[in-house]
C-alpha positions, 0 to 999 in steps of 0.5 A: 818242899820235898820230903828230903827238905822237910826231913833235913829241916826237921833234924836241924831243929831237933839238933838245935834243941829248938822246940818252936822250930821242931813244932813248926813242922807240925800243922796248927791242928796237927798231933804228935803221938809218943807211941811208947808212952801212949801220949797224944799232944797238940802242937802247943802241948808238943812245944811245952813237952819239947822244952822240958825234954830239951832242958835235959837232952844232950843227944845229936839226932842222925838219919839212919838209912833212907827216907821212905815216902808215900802219896802223903806220908814220910817215914824214916829211922833215926839214931840219938847219939850221945857223942860224936860216934854215930853208931852209938845211941838208941834208935827210933822211927817216925811216921809222918802224915803230911798236910801240904808242906807240914805234918798233920800227924807225927808218930814217934816210935823209939827204944827206951833210952834208959834201957838202950844197951839191953832194951826190949828192942835189942833183945827182940832183935836178937831173937830175929837175928837169923830171920834175914830181915835187916834194918833197911828191910825192917823199916820198909815193912814197918812203913808198908804196915803203917800205910795199910793200917792208916789208908785201908783201916784193916784193923776194923776187921774184928777177925784180923790175924797176924797171918792175914795181915802178912798176906795183905803185905805180901811178906812172911809171918816171921818178918811181920812179927819182927816188924811189930815186936822189934820195930814197934816194940809191942805185941800184935794185939797191942799194935792193932788195938792202938789203931782201934782205940784211936778210931774210937777216940775220933767217934767219942770226941765227935760233935756231930750230934749223934751219941752212939752207944759205947758197945756200938763204937767198940764193935764198929772199930773192930773189938769183939767185946766191951771188956776188951775195948775198955781194957785197951782204951784205959791202957792207951788213954788212962780214961774209960771211954765214957770219961773220954767222951764226957771230957771232949764233948 
């Protein structure tokens, strides 16, 4: 299956409001990440989530711009249209890590529909209006940034800064800041820390017999202190690292 076929089938399931059809694009052991609300769902939980969502959702979903592909990834931007006008509605973007013909991980970034007219993304985009980075350019930087974070795990460097990250991407600091603030809807530190927290979640939930100290895990994933780690972890998961480990071991 080509990336175009996958995305076409995926959009068709969304527009039919078919919870099972959407979830079929996710591997049995895959995960869906709702980034704005910091929620991770298994495939079965994703189906239940979609059933509730589709009970109220009346939007039609359309592709915006081109589909970007990597060795094992797909990225695209979409618009949720409340009527026949495809220029109206709120924007979102999905970054998908593939496992064969199905998705191992789907990360969904979107503008809060409740504030679609003057939401955070709209306000921040206005702030960058003269930066020269249009929607297509914004999507490309977001895709390259996601690849860098997931494939090279640069977030493990505790000294990682915005200028250093811009250098790694060969783009300007302003364009990178726009991609993170306007594209992903979060600050640089929240963006980097979400990856560190997900890495820590993997270690905390591991059943390999080792039980590393939480401080060691914090330092291992790029945090400089346990207080920063605890705050970021609780903000992302609603649990402390110790509570998360207890619940998953």
